[in-house]
N, CA, C and O atoms as CSV, one atom per row, in Angstrom:
chain,resi,resn,atom,element,x,y,z
A,1,MET,N,N,54.838,-14.950,50.095
A,1,MET,CA,C,53.385,-15.642,50.069
A,1,MET,C,C,52.503,-15.443,48.888
A,1,MET,O,O,52.503,-14.298,48.436
A,2,GLN,N,N,51.697,-16.387,48.251
A,2,GLN,CA,C,50.946,-16.193,47.293
A,2,GLN,C,C,49.375,-15.900,47.696
A,2,GLN,O,O,48.883,-16.322,48.743
A,3,ARG,N,N,48.693,-15.158,46.772
A,3,ARG,CA,C,47.543,-14.971,47.223
A,3,ARG,C,C,46.375,-16.161,46.295
A,3,ARG,O,O,46.614,-16.717,45.223
A,4,ALA,N,N,45.441,-16.244,46.926
A,4,ALA,CA,C,44.551,-17.516,46.075
A,4,ALA,C,C,44.043,-16.749,45.096
A,4,ALA,O,O,44.181,-15.527,45.153
A,5,PRO,N,N,43.390,-17.350,44.067
A,5,PRO,CA,C,43.081,-16.563,42.829
A,5,PRO,C,C,41.596,-16.463,43.199
A,5,PRO,O,O,40.812,-17.303,43.638
A,6,VAL,N,N,41.436,-14.951,42.829
A,6,VAL,CA,C,40.058,-14.170,43.336
A,6,VAL,C,C,39.228,-14.270,41.706
A,6,VAL,O,O,39.751,-13.912,40.651
A,7,SER,N,N,37.785,-14.868,41.859
A,7,SER,CA,C,36.754,-14.816,40.648
A,7,SER,C,C,36.840,-13.396,40.411
A,7,SER,O,O,37.098,-12.482,41.194
A,8,VAL,N,N,36.563,-13.388,39.127
A,8,VAL,CA,C,35.927,-11.717,38.722
A,8,VAL,C,C,34.629,-11.890,38.546
A,8,VAL,O,O,33.985,-10.851,38.692
A,9,LEU,N,N,33.901,-13.010,38.234
A,9,LEU,CA,C,32.424,-13.357,38.260
A,9,LEU,C,C,31.845,-13.301,40.002
A,9,LEU,O,O,32.447,-13.735,40.984
A,10,ARG,N,N,30.858,-12.800,39.970
A,10,ARG,CA,C,29.969,-12.711,41.238
A,10,ARG,C,C,29.520,-14.408,41.500
A,10,ARG,O,O,29.787,-15.276,40.668
A,11,GLU,N,N,28.999,-14.611,42.441
A,11,GLU,CA,C,28.097,-15.854,42.882
A,11,GLU,C,C,26.790,-15.619,42.326
A,11,GLU,O,O,26.281,-14.503,42.423
A,12,PRO,N,N,26.174,-16.618,41.726
A,12,PRO,CA,C,24.842,-16.374,41.296
A,12,PRO,C,C,24.078,-16.335,42.374
A,12,PRO,O,O,24.304,-17.040,43.358
A,13,ARG,N,N,22.717,-15.179,42.256
A,13,ARG,CA,C,21.804,-15.062,43.029
A,13,ARG,C,C,21.132,-16.180,43.416
A,13,ARG,O,O,21.073,-17.043,42.540
A,14,LYS,N,N,20.583,-16.449,44.499
A,14,LYS,CA,C,19.808,-17.491,44.909
A,14,LYS,C,C,18.456,-17.263,44.653
A,14,LYS,O,O,17.963,-16.192,45.006
A,15,LYS,N,N,17.712,-18.201,44.031
A,15,LYS,CA,C,16.367,-18.139,43.438
A,15,LYS,C,C,15.190,-17.962,44.812
A,15,LYS,O,O,15.157,-18.770,45.740
A,16,MET,N,N,14.585,-17.165,44.745
A,16,MET,CA,C,13.602,-16.660,45.684
A,16,MET,C,C,12.461,-17.487,45.741
A,16,MET,O,O,12.298,-17.971,44.621
A,17,GLN,N,N,11.834,-17.765,46.315
A,17,GLN,CA,C,10.654,-18.769,46.515
A,17,GLN,C,C,9.270,-17.550,46.052
A,17,GLN,O,O,9.332,-16.425,46.550
A,18,PRO,N,N,8.225,-17.862,45.202
A,18,PRO,CA,C,7.492,-16.772,44.961
A,18,PRO,C,C,6.784,-16.552,46.293
A,18,PRO,O,O,6.704,-17.375,47.205
A,19,ARG,N,N,6.347,-15.479,46.271
A,19,ARG,CA,C,5.625,-14.690,47.389
A,19,ARG,C,C,3.983,-15.088,47.400
A,19,ARG,O,O,3.547,-15.538,46.341
A,20,ASP,N,N,3.295,-14.987,48.234
A,20,ASP,CA,C,1.807,-15.157,48.244
A,20,ASP,C,C,1.099,-14.165,47.424
A,20,ASP,O,O,1.683,-13.082,47.453
A,21,THR,N,N,0.194,-14.170,46.809
A,21,THR,CA,C,-0.282,-12.930,46.442
A,21,THR,C,C,-1.896,-12.720,46.680
A,21,THR,O,O,-2.599,-13.726,46.779
A,22,ARG,N,N,-2.371,-11.656,46.755
A,22,ARG,CA,C,-3.530,-11.469,47.073
A,22,ARG,C,C,-4.646,-12.303,46.229
A,22,ARG,O,O,-5.835,-12.220,46.535
A,23,LEU,N,N,-4.289,-12.940,45.379
A,23,LEU,CA,C,-5.291,-13.493,44.197
A,23,LEU,C,C,-4.988,-15.139,44.512
A,23,LEU,O,O,-5.586,-15.977,43.837
A,24,ASP,N,N,-4.110,-15.524,45.479
A,24,ASP,CA,C,-3.893,-17.176,45.800
A,24,ASP,C,C,-5.492,-17.511,46.188
A,24,ASP,O,O,-6.048,-18.434,45.593
A,25,SER,N,N,-6.112,-16.846,47.058
A,25,SER,CA,C,-7.306,-17.564,47.685
A,25,SER,C,C,-8.493,-17.599,46.395
A,25,SER,O,O,-9.569,-18.197,46.379
A,26,TYR,N,N,-7.981,-16.885,45.533
A,26,TYR,CA,C,-9.233,-16.786,44.582
A,26,TYR,C,C,-8.844,-17.573,42.892
A,26,TYR,O,O,-9.564,-17.440,41.902
A,27,GLN,N,N,-7.682,-18.288,42.934
A,27,GLN,CA,C,-7.277,-18.867,41.988
A,27,GLN,C,C,-8.205,-20.319,41.678
A,27,GLN,O,O,-8.476,-20.694,40.537
A,28,PRO,N,N,-8.578,-20.961,42.795
A,28,PRO,CA,C,-9.258,-22.242,42.669
A,28,PRO,C,C,-10.683,-21.896,41.830
A,28,PRO,O,O,-11.083,-22.620,40.918
A,29,LEU,N,N,-11.362,-20.720,42.262
A,29,LEU,CA,C,-12.458,-20.144,41.740
A,29,LEU,C,C,-12.574,-19.801,40.098
A,29,LEU,O,O,-13.373,-20.135,39.223
A,30,ILE,N,N,-11.509,-19.062,40.125
A,30,ILE,CA,C,-10.991,-19.048,38.728
A,30,ILE,C,C,-10.855,-20.142,37.860
A,30,ILE,O,O,-11.344,-20.237,36.734
A,31,ASP,N,N,-10.189,-20.928,38.426
A,31,ASP,CA,C,-9.669,-22.246,37.419
A,31,ASP,C,C,-11.009,-22.851,37.209
A,31,ASP,O,O,-11.196,-23.190,36.040
A,32,ALA,N,N,-11.948,-23.068,37.992
A,32,ALA,CA,C,-13.110,-23.461,38.011
A,32,ALA,C,C,-14.043,-23.114,36.769
A,32,ALA,O,O,-14.713,-23.887,36.084
A,33,ILE,N,N,-13.868,-21.438,36.652
A,33,ILE,CA,C,-14.734,-21.196,35.571
A,33,ILE,C,C,-14.324,-21.253,34.582
A,33,ILE,O,O,-15.055,-21.156,33.596
A,34,LEU,N,N,-12.852,-21.450,34.478
A,34,LEU,CA,C,-12.065,-21.303,32.984
A,34,LEU,C,C,-12.327,-22.964,32.583
A,34,LEU,O,O,-12.553,-23.223,31.401
A,35,GLU,N,N,-12.289,-24.122,33.634
A,35,GLU,CA,C,-12.742,-25.406,33.322
A,35,GLU,C,C,-14.105,-25.473,32.653
A,35,GLU,O,O,-14.397,-26.289,31.778
A,36,ALA,N,N,-14.780,-24.694,33.063
A,36,ALA,CA,C,-16.425,-25.042,33.025
A,36,ALA,C,C,-16.551,-24.381,31.543
A,36,ALA,O,O,-17.365,-24.864,30.756
A,37,ASP,N,N,-15.722,-23.248,31.158
A,37,ASP,CA,C,-16.034,-22.589,29.832
A,37,ASP,C,C,-15.482,-23.640,28.800
A,37,ASP,O,O,-15.804,-23.586,27.613
A,38,LEU,N,N,-14.525,-24.726,29.371
A,38,LEU,CA,C,-13.988,-25.556,28.178
A,38,LEU,C,C,-15.259,-26.435,27.352
A,38,LEU,O,O,-15.092,-26.837,26.201
A,39,THR,N,N,-16.480,-26.652,28.084
A,39,THR,CA,C,-17.459,-27.249,27.508
A,39,THR,C,C,-18.457,-26.217,26.895
A,39,THR,O,O,-18.970,-26.584,25.838
A,40,ALA,N,N,-18.742,-25.259,27.266
A,40,ALA,CA,C,-19.472,-23.908,26.727
A,40,ALA,C,C,-19.194,-23.729,25.685
A,40,ALA,O,O,-18.099,-24.078,25.245
A,41,PRO,N,N,-20.167,-23.088,24.917
A,41,PRO,CA,C,-20.027,-22.850,23.148
A,41,PRO,C,C,-19.199,-21.253,23.432
A,41,PRO,O,O,-19.204,-20.516,24.418
A,42,ARG,N,N,-18.731,-21.175,22.503
A,42,ARG,CA,C,-17.624,-20.189,22.202
A,42,ARG,C,C,-18.269,-18.870,22.555
A,42,ARG,O,O,-17.595,-18.125,23.266
A,43,LYS,N,N,-19.410,-18.478,22.191
A,43,LYS,CA,C,-20.147,-17.161,22.568
A,43,LYS,C,C,-20.556,-16.975,23.894
A,43,LYS,O,O,-21.029,-15.889,24.230
A,44,GLN,N,N,-20.411,-18.077,24.844
A,44,GLN,CA,C,-21.006,-18.012,26.211
A,44,GLN,C,C,-19.902,-18.112,27.103
A,44,GLN,O,O,-19.970,-18.236,28.326
A,45,ARG,N,N,-18.886,-18.048,26.403
A,45,ARG,CA,C,-17.498,-18.203,27.662
A,45,ARG,C,C,-17.547,-16.829,28.133
A,45,ARG,O,O,-18.186,-15.883,27.672
A,46,HIS,N,N,-16.308,-16.912,29.705
A,46,HIS,CA,C,-16.557,-16.007,30.159
A,46,HIS,C,C,-15.017,-15.099,29.844
A,46,HIS,O,O,-13.963,-15.735,29.813
A,47,THR,N,N,-15.023,-13.687,29.637
A,47,THR,CA,C,-13.928,-12.881,29.556
A,47,THR,C,C,-13.201,-12.622,30.526
A,47,THR,O,O,-13.723,-12.743,31.634
A,48,ALA,N,N,-12.221,-12.321,30.474
A,48,ALA,CA,C,-11.425,-11.984,31.712
A,48,ALA,C,C,-12.048,-10.720,32.544
A,48,ALA,O,O,-11.792,-10.671,33.747
A,49,LYS,N,N,-12.786,-9.784,32.007
A,49,LYS,CA,C,-13.481,-8.663,32.733
A,49,LYS,C,C,-14.702,-9.630,33.487
A,49,LYS,O,O,-15.009,-9.395,34.656
A,50,ARG,N,N,-15.319,-10.656,32.764
A,50,ARG,CA,C,-16.464,-11.041,33.340
A,50,ARG,C,C,-15.695,-11.743,34.761
A,50,ARG,O,O,-15.963,-11.459,35.929
A,51,ILE,N,N,-14.752,-12.655,34.315
A,51,ILE,CA,C,-14.296,-13.308,35.713
A,51,ILE,C,C,-14.038,-12.338,36.707
A,51,ILE,O,O,-14.360,-12.556,37.875
A,52,TYR,N,N,-13.421,-11.159,36.318
A,52,TYR,CA,C,-12.900,-10.297,37.401
A,52,TYR,C,C,-14.044,-9.643,38.362
A,52,TYR,O,O,-14.061,-9.355,39.559
A,53,ASP,N,N,-15.057,-9.530,37.229
A,53,ASP,CA,C,-16.616,-8.793,37.958
A,53,ASP,C,C,-17.276,-9.798,38.752
A,53,ASP,O,O,-17.660,-9.431,39.862
A,54,ARG,N,N,-17.584,-11.537,38.254
A,54,ARG,CA,C,-17.912,-12.267,39.025
A,54,ARG,C,C,-17.106,-12.443,40.681
A,54,ARG,O,O,-17.692,-12.551,41.758
A,55,VAL,N,N,-15.756,-12.427,40.461
A,55,VAL,CA,C,-14.978,-12.490,41.700
A,55,VAL,C,C,-15.237,-11.386,42.403
A,55,VAL,O,O,-15.352,-11.609,43.609
A,56,LEU,N,N,-15.388,-10.114,42.029
A,56,LEU,CA,C,-15.782,-8.985,42.967
A,56,LEU,C,C,-17.139,-9.087,43.377
A,56,LEU,O,O,-17.411,-8.837,44.551
A,57,ASP,N,N,-18.189,-9.479,42.433
A,57,ASP,CA,C,-19.687,-9.365,43.055
A,57,ASP,C,C,-19.969,-10.490,44.243
A,57,ASP,O,O,-20.444,-10.311,45.364
A,58,GLU,N,N,-19.518,-11.691,43.618
A,58,GLU,CA,C,-19.622,-12.959,44.426
A,58,GLU,C,C,-18.768,-13.158,45.548
A,58,GLU,O,O,-19.244,-13.848,46.449
A,59,HIS,N,N,-17.651,-12.726,45.696
A,59,HIS,CA,C,-16.801,-12.962,46.567
A,59,HIS,C,C,-16.214,-12.184,47.500
A,59,HIS,O,O,-15.562,-12.504,48.494
A,60,ASN,N,N,-16.692,-10.510,46.821
A,60,ASN,CA,C,-16.245,-9.392,47.799
A,60,ASN,C,C,-14.982,-9.154,48.029
A,60,ASN,O,O,-14.437,-8.687,49.030
A,61,ALA,N,N,-14.428,-9.613,46.735
A,61,ALA,CA,C,-12.839,-9.475,46.460
A,61,ALA,C,C,-12.491,-8.086,46.181
A,61,ALA,O,O,-12.191,-7.853,45.010
A,62,VAL,N,N,-12.468,-7.112,47.008
A,62,VAL,CA,C,-12.047,-5.631,46.413
A,62,VAL,C,C,-10.336,-5.436,46.559
A,62,VAL,O,O,-9.782,-4.617,45.826
A,63,ASP,N,N,-9.604,-6.174,47.469
A,63,ASP,CA,C,-8.448,-6.384,47.258
A,63,ASP,C,C,-7.645,-6.783,45.948
A,63,ASP,O,O,-6.415,-6.737,45.969
A,64,ILE,N,N,-8.231,-7.116,44.975
A,64,ILE,CA,C,-7.478,-7.715,43.706
A,64,ILE,C,C,-7.688,-6.869,42.685
A,64,ILE,O,O,-8.670,-6.127,42.670
A,65,TYR,N,N,-6.864,-6.891,41.807
A,65,TYR,CA,C,-7.108,-5.753,40.521
A,65,TYR,C,C,-7.111,-6.427,39.115
A,65,TYR,O,O,-6.590,-7.530,38.955
A,66,HIS,N,N,-7.769,-5.673,37.999
A,66,HIS,CA,C,-7.984,-6.507,37.113
A,66,HIS,C,C,-7.146,-6.773,36.221
A,66,HIS,O,O,-7.395,-7.545,35.295
A,67,GLN,N,N,-5.899,-6.098,36.396
A,67,GLN,CA,C,-4.566,-6.633,35.473
A,67,GLN,C,C,-3.967,-7.827,36.089
A,67,GLN,O,O,-3.375,-8.724,35.490
A,68,VAL,N,N,-4.203,-7.731,37.446
A,68,VAL,CA,C,-3.523,-9.261,37.812
A,68,VAL,C,C,-4.196,-10.158,37.497
A,68,VAL,O,O,-3.576,-11.048,36.916
A,69,VAL,N,N,-5.674,-10.388,37.688
A,69,VAL,CA,C,-6.555,-11.210,36.884
A,69,VAL,C,C,-6.574,-11.412,35.752
A,69,VAL,O,O,-6.703,-12.599,35.452
A,70,ARG,N,N,-6.490,-10.666,34.903
A,70,ARG,CA,C,-6.071,-11.050,33.648
A,70,ARG,C,C,-4.841,-11.754,32.947
A,70,ARG,O,O,-4.831,-12.552,32.010
A,71,GLY,N,N,-3.837,-11.230,33.666
A,71,GLY,CA,C,-2.833,-12.092,33.578
A,71,GLY,C,C,-2.683,-13.267,34.034
A,71,GLY,O,O,-1.910,-13.987,33.402
A,72,TYR,N,N,-3.292,-13.782,35.139
A,72,TYR,CA,C,-3.094,-15.213,35.675
A,72,TYR,C,C,-4.103,-15.676,34.622
A,72,TYR,O,O,-3.691,-16.711,34.099
A,73,ILE,N,N,-5.435,-15.223,34.061
A,73,ILE,CA,C,-6.139,-16.123,33.430
A,73,ILE,C,C,-5.386,-16.018,31.860
A,73,ILE,O,O,-5.627,-17.077,31.281
A,74,ALA,N,N,-4.729,-15.286,31.164
A,74,ALA,CA,C,-4.034,-15.467,30.018
A,74,ALA,C,C,-3.105,-16.823,30.151
A,74,ALA,O,O,-3.061,-17.738,29.328
A,75,ASP,N,N,-2.343,-16.726,31.444
A,75,ASP,CA,C,-1.390,-17.851,31.718
A,75,ASP,C,C,-2.116,-19.029,32.017
A,75,ASP,O,O,-1.570,-20.024,31.541
A,76,ARG,N,N,-3.231,-19.276,32.683
A,76,ARG,CA,C,-3.784,-20.445,32.695
A,76,ARG,C,C,-4.567,-21.014,31.525
A,76,ARG,O,O,-4.710,-22.236,31.465
A,77,ARG,N,N,-5.077,-20.239,30.602
A,77,ARG,CA,C,-5.970,-20.583,29.508
A,77,ARG,C,C,-4.898,-21.535,28.599
A,77,ARG,O,O,-5.258,-22.538,27.984
A,78,LYS,N,N,-3.539,-21.027,28.639
A,78,LYS,CA,C,-2.450,-21.755,27.876
A,78,LYS,C,C,-2.301,-23.019,28.544
A,78,LYS,O,O,-2.326,-24.062,27.892
A,79,GLU,N,N,-2.140,-23.012,29.861
A,79,GLU,CA,C,-2.086,-24.552,30.703
A,79,GLU,C,C,-3.163,-25.311,30.264
A,79,GLU,O,O,-2.993,-26.348,29.623
A,80,ILE,N,N,-4.361,-24.836,30.587
A,80,ILE,CA,C,-5.973,-25.601,30.329
A,80,ILE,C,C,-5.904,-25.960,28.805
A,80,ILE,O,O,-6.857,-26.513,28.257
C-alpha cells in the first residue's frame, strides 16, 4: 500500500480582514482637515499634533493616541 505524497510546505495563512479601530469614527474629520489644508498657505497648515489636539478638544476623543493619529495622517497625506 502506497502513501499519498505529503507536502513539506504548509498551506498559506488566510488573510484576515482588518479590525475596526478607535480611530475609525474620527477618520472623516481628519480627512476633512487634511483636504482643507490643501488650499491653505503652507505656514497655516495643520501639523499632526494640531490635528490630534483638535480631535481631542472638539470631539472629546480621549480613547485615541497621538501615535495612531500621526501614523494615519502620514499615510493619508501620501494618498491625498
